[in-house]
C-alpha positions in Angstrom: 0.0 0.0 0.0 2.8 2.3 0.6 4.2 1.8 -2.7 0.8 2.7 -4.2 0.7 5.9 -2.2 4.2 6.9 -3.3 3.1 6.2 -6.9 -0.1 8.3 -6.8 1.5 11.2 -4.8 4.3 11.4 -7.4 1.5 11.8 -10.1 -0.8 14.0 -7.9 -1.7 16.4 -10.7 -2.5 13.5 -13.2 -4.5 11.7 -10.4 -6.4 14.9 -9.8 -7.1 15.4 -13.5 -8.2 11.9 -14.0 -10.5 12.1 -10.9 -12.2 15.2 -12.2 -12.6 13.7 -15.8 -14.0 10.4 -14.3 -16.5 12.4 -12.1 -17.7 14.4 -15.1 -18.0 11.3 -17.2 -20.0 9.6 -14.5 -22.1 12.6 -14.1 -22.9 12.5 -17.7 -23.4 8.7 -17.8 -25.8 8.5 -15.0 -28.9 9.6 -16.8 -28.0 7.3 -19.8 -27.5 4.4 -17.4 -30.8 4.8 -15.7 -32.6 4.9 -19.1 -31.0 1.6 -19.9 -32.0 -0.2 -16.8 -34.6 -3.1 -17.1 -37.9 -3.0 -15.3 -38.6 -6.7 -16.0 -38.4 -9.2 -13.1 -37.6 -12.1 -15.4 -36.6 -15.6 -14.3 -35.5 -17.4 -17.5 -35.4 -21.1 -17.4 -37.9 -21.3 -14.6 -41.0 -23.4 -15.9 -43.6 -21.5 -14.2 -42.2 -18.1 -15.3 -41.9 -19.2 -18.9 -45.5 -20.4 -18.8 -46.7 -17.1 -17.2 -44.8 -15.1 -19.7 -46.5 -17.0 -22.6 -49.8 -16.6 -21.1 -49.4 -12.8 -20.7 -48.0 -12.7 -24.3 -50.9 -14.4 -25.8 -53.9 -13.3 -23.5 -52.6 -10.0 -22.0 -53.6 -11.1 -18.3 -53.4 -13.8 -15.9 -50.0 -15.8 -15.4 -48.2 -14.4 -12.4 -50.9 -11.8 -11.6 -53.4 -12.8 -8.8 -57.0 -12.4 -9.7 -59.7 -10.4 -7.9 -62.7 -12.4 -6.6 -66.1 -10.7 -6.7 -68.4 -12.4 -4.2 -72.1 -12.0 -4.8 -74.7 -12.7 -2.1 -78.2 -12.8 -3.5 -81.2 -11.7 -1.4 -83.1 -14.2 0.8 -85.2 -16.6 -1.3 -83.2 -16.0 -4.4 -80.8 -18.8 -5.7 -77.8 -18.5 -8.1 -79.3 -21.1 -10.4 -82.5 -19.0 -10.9 -80.6 -15.8 -11.3 -77.8 -17.0 -13.6 -78.7 -14.4 -16.3 -78.6 -11.5 -13.9 -75.3 -12.7 -12.4 -74.0 -13.0 -15.9 -75.0 -9.5 -16.8 -73.1 -8.3 -13.7 -69.9 -10.0 -14.7 -70.3 -8.8 -18.3 -70.5 -5.3 -17.0 -67.0 -6.0 -15.5 -65.7 -7.3 -18.7 -67.0 -4.1 -20.4 -65.3 -1.8 -17.8 -62.1 -3.7 -17.9 -61.8 -4.8 -21.5 -58.2 -6.2 -21.0 -59.3 -8.5 -18.2 -60.3 -12.3 -18.4 -63.5 -12.7 -16.5 -65.3 -16.0 -15.5 -68.3 -16.7 -13.3 -71.0 -19.2 -12.8 -72.9 -17.7 -15.6 -70.2 -18.6 -18.1 -69.6 -22.1 -16.9 -72.5 -23.4 -15.1 -70.1 -25.1 -12.7 -71.8 -25.7 -9.4 -68.5 -25.2 -7.5 -68.8 -21.5 -8.2 -72.0 -21.5 -6.0 -71.9 -21.9 -2.3 -73.8 -24.4 -0.2 -76.4 -21.8 0.6 -77.3 -21.6 -3.1 -77.3 -17.7 -2.7 -73.5 -17.0 -2.7 -71.7 -17.2 -6.0 -68.3 -15.8 -7.0 -66.1 -15.3 -10.1 -62.6 -14.4 -11.1 -61.3 -11.3 -12.7 -57.7 -11.5 -14.0 -56.6 -7.8 -14.6 -55.2 -7.1 -18.0 -52.2 -5.0 -18.9 -52.0 -1.5 -17.4 -53.0 1.6 -19.2 -49.3 2.2 -20.0 -49.2 -1.2 -21.7 -47.0 -2.8 -19.0 -47.9 -6.4 -18.2 -49.9 -7.3 -15.1 -47.8 -8.3 -12.1 -46.1 -6.8 -9.1 -45.6 -7.5 -5.4 -48.5 -8.2 -3.2 -50.6 -5.1 -2.5 -48.6 -3.0 -5.1 -50.9 -3.5 -8.0 -53.8 -1.2 -8.7 -56.9 -2.1 -6.6 -59.6 -2.9 -9.1 -62.0 -3.9 -6.3 -63.9 -0.6 -6.3 -64.2 -0.5 -10.1 -65.5 -4.0 -10.1 -68.0 -3.5 -7.4 -69.2 -0.3 -8.9 -69.8 -2.1 -12.3 -71.7 -4.9 -10.8 -73.8 -3.4 -8.2 -76.3 -1.6 -10.6 -77.2 -4.7 -12.6 -77.5 -7.1 -9.7 -80.9 -8.0 -8.3 -82.3 -5.5 -5.7 -81.0 -6.6 -2.2 -77.8 -8.3 -3.4 -74.4 -7.5 -2.0 -71.1 -7.6 -3.9 -67.7 -7.6 -2.2 -64.4 -8.1 -4.0 -61.8 -10.1 -2.2 -58.5 -11.8 -3.2 -54.9 -11.7 -2.0 -54.3 -8.2 -3.5 -57.5 -6.9 -2.2 -56.7 -8.3 1.3 -53.2 -7.2 1.3 -52.1 -4.2 3.3 -52.7 -0.9 1.7 -49.3 0.0 0.3 -48.9 3.0 -2.0 -47.5 1.9 -5.2 -45.9 5.3 -5.9 -42.3 3.9 -6.1 -39.1 4.7 -4.4 -38.0 8.3 -4.1 -34.4 7.6 -4.6 -33.2 11.3 -4.5 -35.0 11.8 -1.2 -33.5 8.6 0.3 -30.0 9.6 -0.9 -30.5 13.1 0.6 -31.4 11.6 3.9 -28.3 9.3 3.9 -26.1 12.3 2.8 -27.5 14.5 5.6 -26.8 11.7 8.2 -23.2 11.3 6.9 -22.7 15.1 7.2 -23.9 15.2 10.7 -21.9 12.2 11.8 -18.6 13.2 10.0 -18.8 16.7 11.5 -19.1 15.2 15.0 -16.1 12.9 14.3 -13.8 15.3 12.6 -15.1 18.7 13.7 -13.5 20.4 10.7 -14.0 20.8 7.0 -12.2 17.6 6.7 -15.7 15.9 7.3 -16.6 16.7 3.6 -13.7 14.8 2.2 -15.3 11.3 2.5 -18.5 12.7 1.0 -16.4 14.0 -2.0 -14.9 10.5 -2.3 -18.4 8.9 -2.0 -19.9 11.2 -4.7 -17.0 10.4 -7.0 -17.5 6.7 -6.4 -21.3 6.7 -7.0 -21.1 8.6 -10.3 -18.2 6.6 -11.6 -20.1 3.5 -10.7 -23.0 4.5 -12.9 -20.6 5.1 -15.7 -19.4 1.4 -15.3 -23.0 0.3 -15.1 -23.7 2.0 -18.3 -20.9 -0.2 -19.8 -22.4 -3.3 -18.3 -25.9 -2.5 -19.9 -24.3 -2.9 -23.3 -23.3 -6.5 -22.6 -25.9 -7.7 -20.0 -29.2 -6.7 -18.4 -29.1 -4.6 -15.4 -32.3 -4.4 -13.4 -33.6 -1.0 -12.1 -33.4 -2.4 -8.6 -29.8 -1.1 -8.8 -31.1 2.3 -8.8 -32.6 1.9 -5.3 -29.7 0.3 -3.6 -26.5 1.2 -5.5 -26.3 4.9 -4.4 -27.0 4.2 -0.7 -24.5 1.3 -0.6 -22.1 3.6 -2.3 -22.5 6.3 0.1 -22.1 4.0 3.0 -19.1 1.9 1.8 -17.2 4.9 0.5 -17.6 6.9 3.6 -16.5 3.8 5.5 -13.3 3.5 3.7 -12.5 7.1 3.7 -13.4 7.5 7.2 -10.8 4.8 8.2 -8.0 6.2 6.0 -8.6 9.8 7.2 -8.7 8.9 10.8 -5.5 7.0 10.4 -3.9 10.1 8.6 -4.8 12.2 11.6 -3.2 9.6 14.0 -0.1 10.0 12.0 -0.3 13.7 12.1 -0.8 13.6 15.8 2.5 11.4 16.1 4.6 14.2 14.5 4.4 13.1 10.8 3.7 15.7 8.2 3.2 16.0 4.4 3.5 12.9 2.3 5.1 11.0 4.9 1.8 10.9 7.0 -0.2 9.8 4.0 2.3 6.9 3.4 2.1 5.8 6.9 -1.8 6.0 6.9 -1.8 3.9 3.7 0.5 1.5 5.2 -1.7 0.8 8.3 -5.3 1.5 6.9 -4.9 0.7 3.2 -4.6 -3.0 3.7 -7.7 -2.9 5.8 -9.6 -1.0 3.0 -8.5 -3.5 0.4 -9.4 -6.6 2.5 -12.7 -5.0 3.4 -13.6 -4.3 -0.3 -12.6 -7.9 -1.2 -15.0 -9.1 1.7 -17.9 -7.0 0.3 -17.2 -8.5 -3.2 -17.1 -12.0 -1.9 -20.4 -11.7 -0.2 -22.1 -10.3 -3.3 -20.7 -13.1 -5.5 -23.5 -15.2 -4.1 -26.0 -13.2 -6.0 -24.0 -12.8 -9.3 -23.8 -16.6 -9.8 -27.6 -17.2 -9.2 -29.8 -17.8 -12.2 -32.0 -14.8 -11.2 -31.4 -11.6 -13.3 -32.6 -9.1 -10.8 -30.5 -10.6 -8.1 -27.5 -10.8 -10.4 -28.0 -7.1 -11.0 -28.0 -6.4 -7.3 -24.8 -8.4 -7.0 -23.0 -6.9 -10.0 -23.8 -3.4 -9.0 -22.8 -3.9 -5.4 -19.6 -5.4 -6.6 -19.0 -2.3 -9.0 -19.6 0.3 -6.4 -17.4 -1.7 -3.7 -14.5 -1.9 -6.3 -14.9 1.8 -7.3 -14.9 2.9 -3.7 -11.9 1.1 -2.9 -10.1 2.5 -6.0 -11.2 6.0 -5.2 -10.1 5.6 -1.4 -6.6 4.3 -2.3 -5.8 6.7 -5.0 -7.8 10.0 -5.0 -8.1 10.2 -1.2 -4.3 10.1 -0.6 -3.9 13.0 -3.0 -6.7 15.0 -1.4 -5.2 14.6 2.0 -1.6 15.6 0.9 -2.9 18.7 -1.0 -5.6 19.9 1.3 -5.6 18.0 4.5 -3.7 20.5 6.6 -5.7 23.4 5.1 -9.1 21.8 5.9 -7.9 21.5 9.5 -6.6 25.1 9.8 -9.6 26.3 11.9 -9.3 23.3 14.1 -5.5 24.1 14.6 -6.3 27.7 15.5 -8.8 26.5 18.0 -6.3 24.0 19.5 -3.6 26.5 19.7 -5.6 28.5 22.3 -6.0 25.3 24.5 -3.4 23.4 26.3 -2.6 21.1 23.4 0.0 22.0 21.0 -1.6 20.2 18.0 -5.0 20.0 16.5 -4.6 16.2 16.5 -4.2 15.7 20.1 -7.3 13.6 20.5 -6.0 11.3 17.7 -2.6 10.7 19.5 -4.4 8.2 21.9 -7.1 5.8 21.6 -10.7 7.0 22.6 -11.1 7.0 26.3 -14.7 5.8 26.3 -14.1 3.0 23.9 -11.0 1.9 25.6 -12.8 1.7 28.9 -15.5 -0.2 27.3 -13.1 -2.7 26.0 -11.5 -3.1 29.3 -14.9 -3.8 30.8 -15.8 -6.4 28.1 -12.4 -8.1 28.8 -13.0 -8.1 32.6 -16.5 -9.7 32.1 -15.6 -11.5 28.8 -17.4 -14.9 29.7 -20.7 -13.4 30.9 -20.6 -10.8 28.0 -20.1 -13.6 25.5 -22.8 -15.7 27.0 -25.3 -12.9 27.1 -24.9 -11.3 23.7 -24.1 -14.7 22.1 -27.2 -16.2 23.8 -29.4 -13.4 22.5 -28.1 -13.8 18.9 -28.4 -17.6 19.1 -32.1 -17.2 20.3 -32.8 -14.9 17.2 -31.0 -17.3 14.9 -33.0 -20.3 16.2 -36.1 -18.5 15.0 -34.6 -18.1 11.4 -35.7 -21.7 10.2 -39.2 -20.9 10.7 -39.1 -18.1 8.1 -41.9 -18.5 5.5 -40.6 -17.4 2.1 -43.7 -18.3 0.1 -47.1 -16.4 -0.5 -49.0 -15.1 2.6 -52.3 -16.6 3.5 -55.6 -14.8 3.9 -55.5 -15.2 7.5 -52.4 -13.0 7.8 -53.9 -10.2 5.8 -56.7 -7.7 6.4 -59.2 -8.5 9.2 -61.8 -6.0 8.3 -63.0 -4.1 5.2 -65.0 -5.2 2.1 -62.4 -7.7 1.0 -62.3 -9.4 4.3 -66.2 -9.4 4.3 -66.2 -11.0 0.8 -63.9 -13.7 2.1 -66.1 -14.4 5.2 -69.1 -14.8 2.9 -67.3 -17.3 0.8 -66.4 -19.3 4.1 -69.9 -19.1 5.4 -71.2 -20.7 2.1 -68.7 -23.4 2.3 -66.5 -22.3 -0.4 -62.8 -23.3 0.0 -60.6 -20.4 0.8 -58.1 -21.7 -1.8 -60.6 -20.3 -4.4 -59.0 -16.9 -4.0 -55.6 -18.2 -5.2 -56.2 -20.0 -8.4 -53.5 -20.7 -10.9 -53.4 -21.0 -14.7 -52.3 -24.0 -16.9 -51.4 -23.2 -20.4 -52.4 -26.0 -22.7 -51.4 -26.5 -26.4 -54.4 -27.9 -28.4 -57.5 -29.4 -26.8 -57.7 -28.6 -23.2 -60.4 -31.2 -22.4 -58.1 -34.2 -21.5 -56.0 -32.0 -19.4 -58.9 -30.4 -17.5 -60.4 -33.8 -16.8 -57.2 -35.2 -15.4 -56.7 -32.1 -13.1 -60.3 -32.5 -11.8 -59.3 -35.9 -10.4 -56.3 -34.5 -8.5 -56.4 -34.6 -4.8 -56.8 -31.0 -3.5 -58.4 -29.5 -6.4 -61.8 -27.8 -5.9 -62.7 -26.8 -9.5 -61.3 -26.6 -12.9 -62.5 -23.8 -15.3 -61.9 -24.2 -19.1 -64.5 -22.0 -20.8 -64.4 -22.0 -24.7 -64.6 -18.3 -25.3 -62.1 -16.1 -27.2 -60.7 -14.9 -23.7 -59.6 -18.5 -23.0 -58.6 -20.0 -26.3 -56.2 -18.3 -28.8 -53.4 -19.0 -31.2 -53.9 -22.9 -30.7 -53.7 -22.7 -27.0 -56.1 -22.6 -24.1 -55.9 -21.5 -20.6 -57.3 -23.8 -17.8 -57.7 -22.3 -14.4 -57.4 -24.5 -11.4 -59.0 -23.5 -8.1 -57.3 -25.5 -5.2 -59.0 -26.4 -1.8 -56.1 -24.9 0.2 -54.5 -21.5 -0.4 -51.4 -21.5 -2.4 -49.4 -20.0 0.5 -49.9 -23.0 2.6 -48.1 -26.3 2.5 -51.2 -28.1 1.4 -51.7 -25.7 -1.5 -48.2 -26.0 -2.8 -48.6 -29.8 -2.4 -51.6 -29.5 -4.7 -49.6 -27.5 -7.3 -47.0 -30.3 -7.4 -49.6 -32.9 -7.8 -51.2 -30.9 -10.7 -47.8 -30.7 -12.3 -47.3 -34.5 -12.1 -50.9 -35.1 -13.5 -50.3 -32.7 -16.3 -47.1 -34.3 -17.1 -48.8 -37.9 -17.1 -51.6 -36.6 -19.3 -49.3 -35.0 -22.0 -46.6 -37.8 -22.0 -48.1 -39.6 -25.0 -49.0 -36.6 -27.2 -48.1 -37.0 -30.8 -45.4 -34.9 -32.5 -46.3 -31.5 -33.8 -46.1 -27.7 -33.3 -48.9 -25.6 -32.0 -49.9 -23.0 -34.6 -48.7 -19.4 -33.5 -47.2 -20.6 -30.2 -43.7 -21.7 -31.3 -44.0 -24.4 -28.8 -42.8 -27.9 -30.1 -44.6 -31.1 -28.9 -42.7 -34.4 -29.4 -44.0 -37.9 -28.7 -43.1 -39.2 -25.3 -42.3 -35.6 -24.0 -44.2 -33.1 -22.1 -42.5 -30.0 -23.7 -45.0 -27.1 -24.4 -48.2 -29.4 -24.2 -49.4 -28.2 -20.8 -47.4 -26.0 -18.4 -48.4 -24.9 -14.9 -48.1 -21.3 -14.2 -49.4 -18.9 -11.5 -48.0 -16.9 -8.8 -47.4 -19.7 -6.3 -45.8 -22.1 -8.9 -43.3 -19.3 -9.9 -42.4 -18.8 -6.3 -41.8 -22.5 -5.8 -39.5 -22.5 -8.8 -37.7 -19.4 -7.6 -37.1 -21.1 -4.2 -35.8 -24.2 -5.8 -33.4 -22.4 -8.2 -32.1 -19.8 -5.8 -31.8 -21.8 -2.7 -30.9 -25.3 -4.0 -27.2 -24.7 -4.3 -27.1 -22.1 -1.5 -25.3 -24.4 1.0 -22.6 -25.1 -1.4 -22.2 -21.6 -2.5 -22.1 -20.6 1.3 -19.3 -23.1 1.8 -17.3 -21.7 -1.1 -17.8 -18.1 0.0 -16.6 -19.0 3.5 -13.5 -20.8 2.2 -12.6 -17.9 0.0 -13.2 -15.5 3.0 -11.0 -17.6 5.4 -8.0 -17.6 2.9 -8.4 -13.8 2.3 -8.6 -13.1 6.1 -5.9 -15.7 7.0 -3.6 -13.8 4.8 -4.6 -10.3 6.0 -4.7 -11.2 9.7 -1.8 -13.7 9.7 -4.0 -16.1 11.8 -5.8 -19.4 11.5 -8.3 -18.8 14.2 -9.3 -15.2 13.8 -10.8 -15.8 10.3 -12.8 -18.9 11.7 -14.1 -16.7 14.5 -15.0 -13.8 12.1 -16.8 -16.1 9.7 -18.8 -17.8 12.6 -19.7 -14.5 14.2 -20.8 -13.2 10.8 -23.0 -16.1 10.1 -24.5 -15.8 13.6 -25.2 -12.3 12.9 -27.0 -13.1 9.6 -29.0 -15.8 11.2 -30.0 -13.4 14.0 -31.1 -10.8 11.3 -33.4 -13.3 9.5 -34.9 -14.3 12.9 -35.6 -10.7 13.8 -37.2 -10.4 10.3 -39.5 -13.3 11.2 -40.5 -11.6 14.3 -41.0 -8.2 12.6 -42.6 -9.2 9.4 -43.9 -12.8 9.8 -45.2 -12.6 13.3 -45.8 -8.8 13.3 -44.0 -7.8 16.4 -44.0 -4.0 16.2 -44.5 -3.7 12.4 -47.4 -1.5 12.8 -45.9 0.6 15.4 -42.4 1.0 13.8 -43.3 1.3 10.1 -47.1 1.7 10.1 -47.7 -1.4 7.9 -49.7 -4.5 8.5 -47.5 -7.6 8.4 -48.1 -10.2 5.7 -47.2 -13.4 7.5 -44.1 -14.0 5.2 -40.9 -12.3 4.8 -40.5 -12.7 1.0 -38.7 -15.3 -1.1 -35.7 -13.2 -2.0 -35.0 -11.6 1.4 -32.7 -14.0 3.1 -30.5 -14.2 -0.1 -30.3 -10.5 -0.6 -29.6 -9.8 3.2 -26.9 -12.4 3.3 -25.3 -11.0 0.2 -25.2 -7.4 1.4 -24.6 -7.9 5.1 -22.0 -10.6 4.7 -19.7 -8.1 3.1 -20.7 -5.1 5.2 -20.3 -7.1 8.4 -17.0 -8.5 7.5 -16.1 -4.9 6.5 -16.3 -3.8 10.1 -14.7 -7.1 11.3 -11.7 -6.4 9.2 -11.4 -2.9 10.5 -11.2 -4.0 14.1 -9.2 -7.2 13.8 -6.6 -5.6 11.5 -6.0 -2.8 14.1 -5.8 -5.6 16.9 -3.3 -7.5 14.8 -1.3 -4.4 14.3 -1.2 -3.5 17.9 -0.4 -7.1 19.0 2.6 -7.2 16.6 3.7 -4.0 18.1 3.3 -5.0 21.8 3.0 -8.8 22.0 0.1 -8.3 24.5 -3.4 -9.4 23.7 -5.2 -7.3 26.4 -3.4 -4.1 24.9 -4.2 -5.3 21.3 -8.0 -5.6 22.3 -8.1 -2.2 24.2 -6.2 -0.3 21.6 -7.9 -2.0 18.6 -11.4 -1.2 19.9 -10.3 2.2 21.3 -9.0 3.3 18.0 -11.7 1.8 15.7 -14.8 1.8 18.0 -15.8 5.4 17.1 -15.2 5.0 13.5 -17.1 1.7 13.2 -20.0 3.1 15.1 -20.1 6.2 12.9 -19.9 4.2 9.6 -22.6 2.0 11.0 -24.9 4.9 11.9 -24.6 6.4 8.5 -25.6 3.0 6.9 -28.4 2.5 9.4 -30.0 5.8 8.8 -29.6 5.3 5.0 -31.3 1.9 5.0 -33.9 3.1 7.7 -34.8 5.8 5.2 -35.1 3.3 2.5 -37.5 1.3 4.6 -39.8 4.2 4.7 -40.5 3.7 0.9 -44.1 2.9 0.0 -43.1 -0.4 -1.8 -43.6 -3.3 0.5 -40.8 -5.5 -0.9 -38.3 -2.6 -0.5 -39.5 -1.9 3.0 -38.8 -5.6 4.1 -35.5 -5.7 2.4 -34.2 -2.4 3.7 -35.5 -3.0 7.2 -33.6 -6.2 7.2 -30.4 -4.4 6.2 -30.9 -1.7 8.8 -31.5 -4.3 11.5 -28.4 -6.2 10.4 -26.2 -3.1 10.6 -27.7 -2.3 14.1 -27.1 -5.7 15.5 -23.6 -6.0 13.9 -22.3 -2.8 15.2 -23.6 -3.3 18.7 -23.7 -6.9 19.9 -21.3 -8.4 17.4 -18.5 -5.7 17.1 -19.1 -3.9 20.5 -19.4 -7.0 22.7 -18.7 -10.4 21.0 -15.6 -9.6 19.1 -13.6 -8.2 22.0 -14.9 -10.8 24.5 -14.0 -13.8 22.2 -10.7 -12.4 21.2 -9.9 -11.9 24.9 -11.0 -15.5 25.6 -8.9 -16.9 22.8 -5.8 -15.2 24.2 -2.5 -16.1 22.4 -4.3 -18.5 20.1 -5.5 -15.5 18.2 -2.3 -14.8 16.7 -1.2 -18.3 15.6 -0.2 -18.9 12.0 2.2 -21.9 11.8 5.0 -22.0 9.1 3.1 -24.8 7.1 0.1 -22.5 6.7 2.0 -19.3 6.1 4.0 -20.6 3.1 1.0 -21.1 0.7 -0.5 -17.8 2.0 3.0 -16.1 1.2 3.1 -14.2 4.4 5.4 -14.4 7.5 4.4 -17.1 10.0 3.3 -16.2 13.4 4.3 -19.0 15.9 2.2 -19.6 19.1 3.7 -17.5 21.8 4.8 -19.3 24.9 2.8 -19.3 28.2 -1.0 -19.5 28.8 -1.8 -16.1 30.3 -4.3 -13.8 28.6 -1.7 -11.0 28.3 0.7 -13.2 26.1 
């Protein structure tokens, strides 16, 4: 690192010019990159996604979209069979009001399963069509336009007098979330404001704005790189939500570490370029190792066969790499050129006091954090037991996470949608009727529909022969399960339907369906009948995304171990770091289960009703982001402990000095990230709320219980074994060995 600082300081004018050019290029590239971001949540290769996409292409509705379910209760003495025409006129009014929608009811099919046991209650399905802007139907639960009032208003005037109509369905029952989107500039502004306040408290001078300058450079240059990436691959617009905030946090983290170390060197009497070189020698390696840790964590998303997750991983890796590059090249030049001038006011203020230097506070470790470290060391066993026990308790809840669709019982318990569902239940209609799924059939749908009717767990099968259900040589068959698709029984029903469809079409003769482009070969099931729907797509996603996750986790842990073993010159410190990191991640998922699945404080903290599940992508994304960010802080602290131990040979001194020197920095950096992610959690989009609240919780838990208590406690308990790196392990790592010190006392 010192050689790099010598290189850039000798070329400071060139580095400054290149940095200005890179900033301007990034500024110009940002709007172009944003325009090229994709808005499609595609899952190519997943059977249900391909079926849903084909259904939407041909019919303009259905597929992944959940239907609205109008429930009509006729007046006393009137039965649905006798009022079939009147019910038909009501549903026809819906079709006229929503011409892109696909509508089905008892009037169309005569299916008695669409009538309740009381004979007065009947229901139908309305699959919304493409939106007015032409975009396909879809979206997160509760984030699609609520067509319930429109449907009810169209039906009520033509129903028999005394009838009631209530529109239910998962989207109608979902928490009322405004689908207005994420106000990214406002969230960035909140994060930047938090960074300014925290940095001013830390530095108490204009030097506080230097990390923000590096952060701005990193974010805009990252957009330029993303623009180049869009030329060779698809980058999803989810990057626009997370990348600027992640860039703000990471770049400030790295800059904060290097600037604080530069001030330490100034306090020790080093001036000019020499202070920069020494700061780079001490903090530069930690920055490089931290950046590598962030990249390693994000690799888990890059290799997944899910494009929008891959976009998150790629953009995260880009901003981490650019932040490291800017911190290690541009920041040394800024410190050499302007560092002393930015501290001038602080210097004048310090000259009036007893200290002779404006950096007298940096000459020693923070008193409060050093005292905290001594207290943790003194009570290291109970501290580890209490904090570790709390984290283990949260982690033990994590396996209970529900990643599928929510069930109606977890959603609204009042209002018209709930009243409609209650009417269905009173009439003996299975609640699974509000979570139907489509099957796309090539050719005659009758054999497929008949086979599905015999599947255990299926309540009804709808296959009308109208133009809304049969096009281009295909047909849509809608299956109503007994159990809701979010329940285990509902998912088992989908699996049985898939097997039944496969058995039905296995002997189909060779041929190609006109206009579909789907080949059908003898002895195969390709393209003959494919199960789609929201729940089937979710099941495919979970299988694709999480199937290889244990192996991926093992590979990430192995790479992290090698990197940290080389950086810390220890065999046991990397194992401890990985174990605590995984414990922290498990605790975060457990906390998410309490918050979003069980609803502990969701209404009070975020003003949102919980949905009974935490979302299929949340654990993956939280792991990918927090693994790197948590390891980021771990490296900062442990690298400083290693440095202090090499200088003193005393574990107690290393822990106290390491925490004393880095505690304020880690807490400040974590506070900035916490505020940024907490601001993002205030967005109206439910999925983003869940994701961002998980990141905020993770940063909070990691900076308090993990780094503030468990790390110093466990290092103190491990004593001399922390620093052990035998010669046989040092050789392949190409670092100097660190033999086990003699003796067994903590201080050795």
